[in-house]
C-alpha positions as protocol buffer text, in pm:
chain_id: "A"
residue {
  index: 1
  type: MET
  ca { x: -4 y: -9 z: 2 }
}
residue {
  index: 2
  type: LYS
  ca { x: 286 y: 240 z: 82 }
}
residue {
  index: 3
  type: THR
  ca { x: 463 y: 194 z: -237 }
}
residue {
  index: 4
  type: LEU
  ca { x: 141 y: 271 z: -427 }
}
residue {
  index: 5
  type: LEU
  ca { x: 54 y: 565 z: -233 }
}
residue {
  index: 6
  type: ARG
  ca { x: 412 y: 693 z: -289 }
}
residue {
  index: 7
  type: ALA
  ca { x: 376 y: 640 z: -662 }
}
residue {
  index: 8
  type: LEU
  ca { x: 52 y: 825 z: -667 }
}
residue {
  index: 9
  type: PHE
  ca { x: 123 y: 1108 z: -430 }
}
residue {
  index: 10
  type: PRO
  ca { x: 210 y: 1377 z: -680 }
}
residue {
  index: 11
  type: MET
  ca { x: -135 y: 1331 z: -851 }
}
residue {
  index: 12
  type: LEU
  ca { x: -307 y: 1275 z: -489 }
}
residue {
  index: 13
  type: VAL
  ca { x: -138 y: 1644 z: -380 }
}
residue {
  index: 14
  type: LEU
  ca { x: -271 y: 1812 z: -700 }
}
residue {
  index: 15
  type: ALA
  ca { x: -611 y: 1658 z: -688 }
}
residue {
  index: 16
  type: ALA
  ca { x: -649 y: 1773 z: -324 }
}
residue {
  index: 17
  type: MET
  ca { x: -560 y: 2113 z: -393 }
}
residue {
  index: 18
  type: LEU
  ca { x: -786 y: 2167 z: -710 }
}
residue {
  index: 19
  type: ALA
  ca { x: -1084 y: 1979 z: -647 }
}
residue {
  index: 20
  type: PRO
  ca { x: -1340 y: 1938 z: -339 }
}
residue {
  index: 21
  type: ARG
  ca { x: -1228 y: 1646 z: -112 }
}
residue {
  index: 22
  type: VAL
  ca { x: -1442 y: 1342 z: -155 }
}
residue {
  index: 23
  type: ALA
  ca { x: -1292 y: 1162 z: 173 }
}
residue {
  index: 24
  type: ARG
  ca { x: -1317 y: 1293 z: 506 }
}
residue {
  index: 25
  type: ALA
  ca { x: -1073 y: 1226 z: 797 }
}
residue {
  index: 26
  type: GLN
  ca { x: -1315 y: 983 z: 980 }
}
residue {
  index: 27
  type: ASP
  ca { x: -1313 y: 774 z: 664 }
}
residue {
  index: 28
  type: PHE
  ca { x: -983 y: 657 z: 766 }
}
residue {
  index: 29
  type: THR
  ca { x: -872 y: 431 z: 1063 }
}
residue {
  index: 30
  type: ALA
  ca { x: -619 y: 567 z: 1307 }
}
residue {
  index: 31
  type: ASP
  ca { x: -361 y: 353 z: 1168 }
}
residue {
  index: 32
  type: GLN
  ca { x: -449 y: 453 z: 814 }
}
residue {
  index: 33
  type: LYS
  ca { x: -415 y: 827 z: 872 }
}
residue {
  index: 34
  type: LYS
  ca { x: -83 y: 775 z: 1072 }
}
residue {
  index: 35
  type: ALA
  ca { x: 55 y: 600 z: 770 }
}
residue {
  index: 36
  type: ILE
  ca { x: -74 y: 852 z: 517 }
}
residue {
  index: 37
  type: GLU
  ca { x: 59 y: 1149 z: 723 }
}
residue {
  index: 38
  type: GLY
  ca { x: 402 y: 957 z: 737 }
}
residue {
  index: 39
  type: ILE
  ca { x: 409 y: 925 z: 364 }
}
residue {
  index: 40
  type: VAL
  ca { x: 303 y: 1269 z: 303 }
}
residue {
  index: 41
  type: ARG
  ca { x: 572 y: 1410 z: 529 }
}
residue {
  index: 42
  type: ASP
  ca { x: 846 y: 1191 z: 401 }
}
residue {
  index: 43
  type: TYR
  ca { x: 753 y: 1264 z: 42 }
}
residue {
  index: 44
  type: LEU
  ca { x: 725 y: 1652 z: 84 }
}
residue {
  index: 45
  type: ALA
  ca { x: 1068 y: 1651 z: 266 }
}
residue {
  index: 46
  type: SER
  ca { x: 1222 y: 1462 z: -47 }
}
residue {
  index: 47
  type: HIS
  ca { x: 1020 y: 1633 z: -313 }
}
residue {
  index: 48
  type: PRO
  ca { x: 941 y: 1985 z: -194 }
}
residue {
  index: 49
  type: GLU
  ca { x: 897 y: 2082 z: -581 }
}
residue {
  index: 50
  type: VAL
  ca { x: 568 y: 1864 z: -577 }
}
residue {
  index: 51
  type: LEU
  ca { x: 415 y: 2118 z: -335 }
}
residue {
  index: 52
  type: VAL
  ca { x: 559 y: 2412 z: -538 }
}
residue {
  index: 53
  type: ASP
  ca { x: 393 y: 2279 z: -850 }
}
residue {
  index: 54
  type: ALA
  ca { x: 80 y: 2211 z: -684 }
}
residue {
  index: 55
  type: LEU
  ca { x: 46 y: 2557 z: -529 }
}
residue {
  index: 56
  type: GLN
  ca { x: 128 y: 2709 z: -860 }
}
residue {
  index: 57
  type: ALA
  ca { x: -136 y: 2499 z: -1040 }
}
residue {
  index: 58
  type: ALA
  ca { x: -391 y: 2615 z: -783 }
}
residue {
  index: 59
  type: ASP
  ca { x: -287 y: 2987 z: -814 }
}
residue {
  index: 60
  type: ASP
  ca { x: -296 y: 2956 z: -1205 }
}
residue {
  index: 61
  type: LYS
  ca { x: -654 y: 2802 z: -1159 }
}
residue {
  index: 62
  type: LEU
  ca { x: -784 y: 3080 z: -939 }
}
residue {
  index: 63
  type: LYS
  ca { x: -629 y: 3339 z: -1162 }
}
residue {
  index: 64
  type: GLY
  ca { x: -785 y: 3188 z: -1458 }
}
residue {
  index: 65
  type: GLU
  ca { x: -1129 y: 3182 z: -1309 }
}
residue {
  index: 66
  type: ALA
  ca { x: -1070 y: 3549 z: -1208 }
}
residue {
  index: 67
  type: ARG
  ca { x: -982 y: 3637 z: -1564 }
}
residue {
  index: 68
  type: ASP
  ca { x: -1312 y: 3448 z: -1694 }
}
residue {
  index: 69
  type: LYS
  ca { x: -1516 y: 3633 z: -1451 }
}
residue {
  index: 70
  type: ALA
  ca { x: -1368 y: 3969 z: -1550 }
}
residue {
  index: 71
  type: ALA
  ca { x: -1424 y: 3885 z: -1911 }
}
residue {
  index: 72
  type: LEU
  ca { x: -1795 y: 3805 z: -1864 }
}
residue {
  index: 73
  type: ALA
  ca { x: -1832 y: 4128 z: -1656 }
}
residue {
  index: 74
  type: LEU
  ca { x: -1664 y: 4324 z: -1925 }
}
residue {
  index: 75
  type: ALA
  ca { x: -1901 y: 4197 z: -2194 }
}
residue {
  index: 76
  type: ALA
  ca { x: -2204 y: 4246 z: -1969 }
}
residue {
  index: 77
  type: HIS
  ca { x: -2084 y: 4620 z: -1895 }
}
residue {
  index: 78
  type: LYS
  ca { x: -1949 y: 4730 z: -2211 }
}
residue {
  index: 79
  type: LYS
  ca { x: -2145 y: 5057 z: -2221 }
}
residue {
  index: 80
  type: ASP
  ca { x: -2047 y: 5167 z: -1872 }
}
residue {
  index: 81
  type: VAL
  ca { x: -1691 y: 5102 z: -1944 }
}
residue {
  index: 82
  type: PHE
  ca { x: -1647 y: 5247 z: -2293 }
}
residue {
  index: 83
  type: ASP
  ca { x: -1955 y: 5493 z: -2355 }
}
residue {
  index: 84
  type: ASP
  ca { x: -2047 y: 5653 z: -2001 }
}
residue {
  index: 85
  type: PRO
  ca { x: -2133 y: 6015 z: -2098 }
}
residue {
  index: 86
  type: ASN
  ca { x: -2014 y: 6113 z: -1757 }
}
residue {
  index: 87
  type: SER
  ca { x: -1665 y: 5989 z: -1801 }
}
residue {
  index: 88
  type: PRO
  ca { x: -1403 y: 6241 z: -1898 }
}
residue {
  index: 89
  type: VAL
  ca { x: -1255 y: 6182 z: -2229 }
}
residue {
  index: 90
  type: ALA
  ca { x: -934 y: 6278 z: -2401 }
}
residue {
  index: 91
  type: GLY
  ca { x: -821 y: 6225 z: -2769 }
}
residue {
  index: 92
  type: ASN
  ca { x: -1083 y: 6160 z: -3038 }
}
residue {
  index: 93
  type: PRO
  ca { x: -1436 y: 6118 z: -2896 }
}
residue {
  index: 94
  type: LYS
  ca { x: -1508 y: 5908 z: -3215 }
}
residue {
  index: 95
  type: GLY
  ca { x: -1208 y: 5724 z: -3240 }
}
residue {
  index: 96
  type: ASP
  ca { x: -1197 y: 5365 z: -3365 }
}
residue {
  index: 97
  type: VAL
  ca { x: -1022 y: 5222 z: -3045 }
}
residue {
  index: 98
  type: THR
  ca { x: -1112 y: 5322 z: -2698 }
}
residue {
  index: 99
  type: LEU
  ca { x: -828 y: 5288 z: -2404 }
}
residue {
  index: 100
  type: VAL
  ca { x: -987 y: 5315 z: -2063 }
}
residue {
  index: 101
  type: GLU
  ca { x: -773 y: 5395 z: -1733 }
}
residue {
  index: 102
  type: PHE
  ca { x: -895 y: 5345 z: -1388 }
}
residue {
  index: 103
  type: PHE
  ca { x: -642 y: 5570 z: -1194 }
}
residue {
  index: 104
  type: ASP
  ca { x: -564 y: 5744 z: -864 }
}
residue {
  index: 105
  type: TYR
  ca { x: -396 y: 6088 z: -838 }
}
residue {
  index: 106
  type: ARG
  ca { x: -189 y: 5946 z: -557 }
}
residue {
  index: 107
  type: CYS
  ca { x: -50 y: 5641 z: -719 }
}
residue {
  index: 108
  type: PRO
  ca { x: 302 y: 5666 z: -855 }
}
residue {
  index: 109
  type: TYR
  ca { x: 253 y: 5396 z: -1115 }
}
residue {
  index: 110
  type: CYS
  ca { x: -27 y: 5619 z: -1270 }
}
residue {
  index: 111
  type: LYS
  ca { x: 208 y: 5923 z: -1289 }
}
residue {
  index: 112
  type: GLN
  ca { x: 469 y: 5688 z: -1423 }
}
residue {
  index: 113
  type: VAL
  ca { x: 259 y: 5602 z: -1737 }
}
residue {
  index: 114
  type: GLU
  ca { x: 91 y: 5928 z: -1773 }
}
residue {
  index: 115
  type: PRO
  ca { x: 372 y: 6059 z: -2053 }
}
residue {
  index: 116
  type: ALA
  ca { x: 296 y: 5744 z: -2245 }
}
residue {
  index: 117
  type: LEU
  ca { x: -84 y: 5823 z: -2248 }
}
residue {
  index: 118
  type: GLU
  ca { x: -17 y: 6174 z: -2336 }
}
residue {
  index: 119
  type: LYS
  ca { x: 213 y: 6082 z: -2628 }
}
residue {
  index: 120
  type: LEU
  ca { x: -37 y: 5825 z: -2758 }
}
residue {
  index: 121
  type: VAL
  ca { x: -322 y: 6075 z: -2766 }
}
residue {
  index: 122
  type: ALA
  ca { x: -82 y: 6335 z: -2927 }
}
residue {
  index: 123
  type: GLU
  ca { x: 25 y: 6084 z: -3198 }
}
residue {
  index: 124
  type: ASP
  ca { x: -277 y: 5853 z: -3258 }
}
residue {
  index: 125
  type: ARG
  ca { x: -564 y: 6071 z: -3389 }
}
residue {
  index: 126
  type: GLN
  ca { x: -797 y: 5778 z: -3395 }
}
residue {
  index: 127
  type: LEU
  ca { x: -770 y: 5695 z: -3019 }
}
residue {
  index: 128
  type: LYS
  ca { x: -1029 y: 5752 z: -2759 }
}
residue {
  index: 129
  type: LEU
  ca { x: -907 y: 5775 z: -2390 }
}
residue {
  index: 130
  type: VAL
  ca { x: -1167 y: 5743 z: -2121 }
}
residue {
  index: 131
  type: TYR
  ca { x: -1061 y: 5838 z: -1755 }
}
residue {
  index: 132
  type: LYS
  ca { x: -1218 y: 5651 z: -1487 }
}
residue {
  index: 133
  type: GLU
  ca { x: -1149 y: 5827 z: -1146 }
}
residue {
  index: 134
  type: PHE
  ca { x: -1062 y: 5533 z: -929 }
}
residue {
  index: 135
  type: PRO
  ca { x: -949 y: 5690 z: -581 }
}
residue {
  index: 136
  type: VAL
  ca { x: -856 y: 5375 z: -366 }
}
residue {
  index: 137
  type: LEU
  ca { x: -549 y: 5527 z: -175 }
}
residue {
  index: 138
  type: GLY
  ca { x: -711 y: 5729 z: 81 }
}
residue {
  index: 139
  type: PRO
  ca { x: -909 y: 6054 z: 174 }
}
residue {
  index: 140
  type: GLU
  ca { x: -685 y: 6268 z: -20 }
}
residue {
  index: 141
  type: SER
  ca { x: -740 y: 6058 z: -338 }
}
residue {
  index: 142
  type: GLU
  ca { x: -1120 y: 6098 z: -286 }
}
residue {
  index: 143
  type: ILE
  ca { x: -1080 y: 6486 z: -250 }
}
residue {
  index: 144
  type: ALA
  ca { x: -860 y: 6501 z: -564 }
}
residue {
  index: 145
  type: ALA
  ca { x: -1116 y: 6288 z: -752 }
}
residue {
  index: 146
  type: HIS
  ca { x: -1388 y: 6509 z: -647 }
}
residue {
  index: 147
  type: VAL
  ca { x: -1205 y: 6832 z: -754 }
}
residue {
  index: 148
  type: ALA
  ca { x: -1124 y: 6666 z: -1100 }
}
residue {
  index: 149
  type: LEU
  ca { x: -1476 y: 6585 z: -1159 }
}
residue {
  index: 150
  type: ALA
  ca { x: -1584 y: 6946 z: -1041 }
}
residue {
  index: 151
  type: ALA
  ca { x: -1330 y: 7102 z: -1266 }
}
residue {
  index: 152
  type: LYS
  ca { x: -1484 y: 6917 z: -1557 }
}
residue {
  index: 153
  type: LYS
  ca { x: -1788 y: 7151 z: -1499 }
}
residue {
  index: 154
  type: GLN
  ca { x: -1564 y: 7441 z: -1545 }
}
residue {
  index: 155
  type: GLY
  ca { x: -1429 y: 7309 z: -1872 }
}
residue {
  index: 156
  type: ARG
  ca { x: -1078 y: 7233 z: -1709 }
}
residue {
  index: 157
  type: TYR
  ca { x: -1067 y: 6857 z: -1644 }
}
residue {
  index: 158
  type: ASP
  ca { x: -762 y: 6806 z: -1874 }
}
residue {
  index: 159
  type: ALA
  ca { x: -570 y: 7089 z: -1730 }
}
residue {
  index: 160
  type: PHE
  ca { x: -620 y: 6978 z: -1369 }
}
residue {
  index: 161
  type: HIS
  ca { x: -550 y: 6617 z: -1457 }
}
residue {
  index: 162
  type: ARG
  ca { x: -245 y: 6704 z: -1650 }
}
residue {
  index: 163
  type: ALA
  ca { x: -103 y: 6935 z: -1338 }
}
residue {
  index: 164
  type: MET
  ca { x: -213 y: 6677 z: -1073 }
}
residue {
  index: 165
  type: MET
  ca { x: -30 y: 6392 z: -1250 }
}
residue {
  index: 166
  type: ALA
  ca { x: 284 y: 6618 z: -1290 }
}
residue {
  index: 167
  type: THR
  ca { x: 264 y: 6715 z: -919 }
}
residue {
  index: 168
  type: PRO
  ca { x: 556 y: 6504 z: -742 }
}
residue {
  index: 169
  type: GLY
  ca { x: 591 y: 6378 z: -404 }
}
residue {
  index: 170
  type: HIS
  ca { x: 321 y: 6334 z: -112 }
}
residue {
  index: 171
  type: ILE
  ca { x: -22 y: 6502 z: -247 }
}
residue {
  index: 172
  type: ASP
  ca { x: -222 y: 6626 z: 61 }
}
residue {
  index: 173
  type: GLU
  ca { x: -546 y: 6830 z: 37 }
}
residue {
  index: 174
  type: ALA
  ca { x: -355 y: 7174 z: 30 }
}
residue {
  index: 175
  type: ALA
  ca { x: -150 y: 7051 z: -268 }
}
residue {
  index: 176
  type: ILE
  ca { x: -459 y: 6947 z: -445 }
}
residue {
  index: 177
  type: TYR
  ca { x: -625 y: 7303 z: -399 }
}
residue {
  index: 178
  type: LYS
  ca { x: -309 y: 7469 z: -498 }
}
residue {
  index: 179
  type: VAL
  ca { x: -309 y: 7269 z: -826 }
}
residue {
  index: 180
  type: ALA
  ca { x: -683 y: 7374 z: -868 }
}
residue {
  index: 181
  type: ALA
  ca { x: -598 y: 7736 z: -841 }
}
residue {
  index: 182
  type: SER
  ca { x: -296 y: 7703 z: -1073 }
}
residue {
  index: 183
  type: VAL
  ca { x: -509 y: 7592 z: -1361 }
}
residue {
  index: 184
  type: GLY
  ca { x: -747 y: 7880 z: -1314 }
}
residue {
  index: 185
  type: LEU
  ca { x: -1043 y: 7699 z: -1150 }
}
residue {
  index: 186
  type: ASP
  ca { x: -1290 y: 7920 z: -944 }
}
residue {
  index: 187
  type: GLY
  ca { x: -1258 y: 7809 z: -581 }
}
residue {
  index: 188
  type: GLU
  ca { x: -1620 y: 7879 z: -480 }
}
residue {
  index: 189
  type: ARG
  ca { x: -1784 y: 7720 z: -758 }
}
residue {
  index: 190
  type: LEU
  ca { x: -1549 y: 7422 z: -732 }
}
residue {
  index: 191
  type: LYS
  ca { x: -1653 y: 7359 z: -388 }
}
residue {
  index: 192
  type: GLN
  ca { x: -2004 y: 7386 z: -455 }
}
residue {
  index: 193
  type: ASP
  ca { x: -1978 y: 7147 z: -758 }
}
residue {
  index: 194
  type: MET
  ca { x: -1761 y: 6896 z: -556 }
}
residue {
  index: 195
  type: LYS
  ca { x: -2103 y: 6826 z: -338 }
}
residue {
  index: 196
  type: SER
  ca { x: -2306 y: 6781 z: -672 }
}
residue {
  index: 197
  type: SER
  ca { x: -2490 y: 6457 z: -685 }
}
residue {
  index: 198
  type: ASP
  ca { x: -2368 y: 6385 z: -1040 }
}
residue {
  index: 199
  type: VAL
  ca { x: -2004 y: 6387 z: -913 }
}
residue {
  index: 200
  type: ALA
  ca { x: -2097 y: 6132 z: -620 }
}
residue {
  index: 201
  type: ALA
  ca { x: -2277 y: 5922 z: -869 }
}
residue {
  index: 202
  type: GLU
  ca { x: -1982 y: 5900 z: -1101 }
}
residue {
  index: 203
  type: LEU
  ca { x: -1748 y: 5797 z: -835 }
}
residue {
  index: 204
  type: LYS
  ca { x: -1992 y: 5532 z: -703 }
}
residue {
  index: 205
  type: SER
  ca { x: -2049 y: 5403 z: -1044 }
}
residue {
  index: 206
  type: ASN
  ca { x: -1660 y: 5365 z: -1114 }
}
residue {
  index: 207
  type: ALA
  ca { x: -1605 y: 5191 z: -775 }
}
residue {
  index: 208
  type: ALA
  ca { x: -1897 y: 4939 z: -862 }
}
residue {
  index: 209
  type: LEU
  ca { x: -1765 y: 4902 z: -1205 }
}
residue {
  index: 210
  type: GLY
  ca { x: -1431 y: 4828 z: -1073 }
}
residue {
  index: 211
  type: ASP
  ca { x: -1529 y: 4576 z: -832 }
}
residue {
  index: 212
  type: LYS
  ca { x: -1729 y: 4391 z: -1116 }
}
residue {
  index: 213
  type: LEU
  ca { x: -1421 y: 4382 z: -1327 }
}
residue {
  index: 214
  type: ASP
  ca { x: -1206 y: 4288 z: -1027 }
}
residue {
  index: 215
  type: ILE
  ca { x: -992 y: 4575 z: -1064 }
}
residue {
  index: 216
  type: GLY
  ca { x: -839 y: 4600 z: -714 }
}
residue {
  index: 217
  type: GLY
  ca { x: -553 y: 4860 z: -775 }
}
residue {
  index: 218
  type: THR
  ca { x: -431 y: 5146 z: -1013 }
}
residue {
  index: 219
  type: PRO
  ca { x: -356 y: 5195 z: -1281 }
}
residue {
  index: 220
  type: ALA
  ca { x: -553 y: 4946 z: -1492 }
}
residue {
  index: 221
  type: PHE
  ca { x: -640 y: 4954 z: -1845 }
}
residue {
  index: 222
  type: ILE
  ca { x: -891 y: 4802 z: -2070 }
}
residue {
  index: 223
  type: ILE
  ca { x: -860 y: 4787 z: -2466 }
}
residue {
  index: 224
  type: GLY
  ca { x: -1112 y: 4599 z: -2652 }
}
residue {
  index: 225
  type: ASP
  ca { x: -1174 y: 4288 z: -2441 }
}
residue {
  index: 226
  type: THR
  ca { x: -865 y: 4309 z: -2256 }
}
residue {
  index: 227
  type: ILE
  ca { x: -828 y: 4415 z: -1898 }
}
residue {
  index: 228
  type: ILE
  ca { x: -459 y: 4505 z: -1813 }
}
residue {
  index: 229
  type: PRO
  ca { x: -360 y: 4550 z: -1445 }
}
residue {
  index: 230
  type: GLY
  ca { x: -69 y: 4769 z: -1341 }
}
residue {
  index: 231
  type: ALA
  ca { x: 147 y: 5001 z: -1535 }
}
residue {
  index: 232
  type: ILE
  ca { x: 235 y: 4929 z: -1906 }
}
residue {
  index: 233
  type: SER
  ca { x: 480 y: 5076 z: -2151 }
}
residue {
  index: 234
  type: LEU
  ca { x: 439 y: 5281 z: -2440 }
}
residue {
  index: 235
  type: GLU
  ca { x: 518 y: 5011 z: -2689 }
}
residue {
  index: 236
  type: GLY
  ca { x: 305 y: 4761 z: -2472 }
}
residue {
  index: 237
  type: LEU
  ca { x: 6 y: 5008 z: -2515 }
}
residue {
  index: 238
  type: LYS
  ca { x: 61 y: 5057 z: -2888 }
}
residue {
  index: 239
  type: GLN
  ca { x: 68 y: 4684 z: -2930 }
}
residue {
  index: 240
  type: GLN
  ca { x: -267 y: 4622 z: -2755 }
}
residue {
  index: 241
  type: ILE
  ca { x: -411 y: 4906 z: -2954 }
}
residue {
  index: 242
  type: ALA
  ca { x: -276 y: 4750 z: -3280 }
}
residue {
  index: 243
  type: THR
  ca { x: -429 y: 4406 z: -3159 }
}
residue {
  index: 244
  type: ALA
  ca { x: -775 y: 4579 z: -3088 }
}
residue {
  index: 245
  type: ARG
  ca { x: -771 y: 4720 z: -3449 }
}
residue {
  index: 246
  type: GLY
  ca { x: -694 y: 4386 z: -3585 }
}
residue {
  index: 247
  type: ASN
  ca { x: -343 y: 4439 z: -3660 }
}
residue {
  index: 248
  type: PRO
  ca { x: -144 y: 4240 z: -3430 }
}
């Protein structure tokens, strides 16, 4: 019996981690449980790579399931992702490819990729860039997102967005309002517009959309039917856009 179990052990470990258990502890006698535990301990001590492989397989399975779930959610919410009239837009509003960015003004990786986005918009006249304010890094991020959407009401969203993305270091409330003043925003109107129901609704909608798409951090990009978590290079973005256009 021990010889057979040793031979089958790698498959047993993988099956145990990837499928529901069909046998319970009470199904074995005390001697059988002791024998199995000893075999498991000895085998893992001699072959730790089996456990590593099993864990990797389990992780790959979970990630695959998450991708499938996100793909289904994207298909179900394409209009909210690509064509929400309340989301700020840069580039060509009628472009043949839409790039969506979920971002936070206090996210260093969002700032890292911002020059690539600006270059893309400047060079690609058929690109539509949709901004999804996604403040996940604390109260100051929430304030910045409210200011940005309120700035849109004054026709100054792009100016505020670029200035915020270019602001280095720690961003606190004072820094946010300093940037707002520097791009010519009316302070009193800004504070009123920040309290508007449509600003709150847009941020609530973005948060719900991010949850449905399993977007847990920033930046995150969507091009076509592809969700890209994390920062990506200019060349990487160009390749994804070419693929979306049918020119991989």
